[in-house]
C-alpha positions in Angstrom: 0.0 0.0 0.0 0.9 3.6 -0.2 0.1 4.6 3.3 -0.2 3.2 6.9 0.9 4.1 10.4 3.4 6.8 10.1 3.2 7.0 6.3 1.1 9.4 4.2 0.3 9.0 0.5 1.4 11.5 -2.1 -0.8 14.6 -2.4 -2.0 13.3 -5.8 -3.6 10.4 -4.1 -5.8 12.6 -1.9 -9.5 13.1 -2.3 -11.6 16.0 -1.0 -14.1 14.3 1.4 -16.3 15.0 4.3 -15.3 13.7 7.8 -17.7 10.8 7.6 -16.3 9.6 4.3 -12.7 10.2 5.5 -13.4 8.0 8.5 -14.8 5.1 6.3 -12.0 5.4 3.8 -9.3 5.4 6.5 -11.0 2.5 8.3 -11.5 4.5 11.5 -15.2 3.7 11.3 -16.6 0.4 10.2 -19.6 0.0 7.9 -21.7 -2.8 6.5 -23.3 -0.5 4.0 -20.3 -0.8 1.6 -17.7 -3.4 0.9 -14.0 -2.7 1.1 -13.8 -2.7 -2.7 -16.7 -0.3 -3.0 -15.0 2.1 -0.6 -11.8 1.9 -2.6 -13.6 2.6 -5.8 -15.4 5.6 -4.3 -12.1 6.9 -3.0 -10.5 6.4 -6.5 -13.3 8.4 -8.1 -12.9 11.1 -5.4 -9.2 11.3 -6.2 -10.0 11.8 -9.9 -12.5 14.5 -9.1 -10.1 16.2 -6.7 -7.3 16.2 -9.3 -9.7 17.9 -11.8 -10.7 20.5 -9.3 -7.0 21.2 -8.5 -6.2 21.3 -12.2 -8.9 23.9 -12.9 -7.7 25.9 -9.9 -4.2 25.9 -11.4 -2.7 24.0 -8.4 -1.5 21.2 -10.7 -0.4 21.3 -14.4 -2.0 19.2 -17.1 
């Protein structure tokens, strides 16, 4: 993996998310509403959306 205790992923692997989503993605809160794979897919989509926002804001280059 790209992260874990004491390790942080690269900024380009970040997703803008509310606290509830952040807790689920990071595993701080457990859920039976979504599978692990569904949470990973939702996070991946969030990363793509975040990168597009940052690109439009000029924070990253195309």
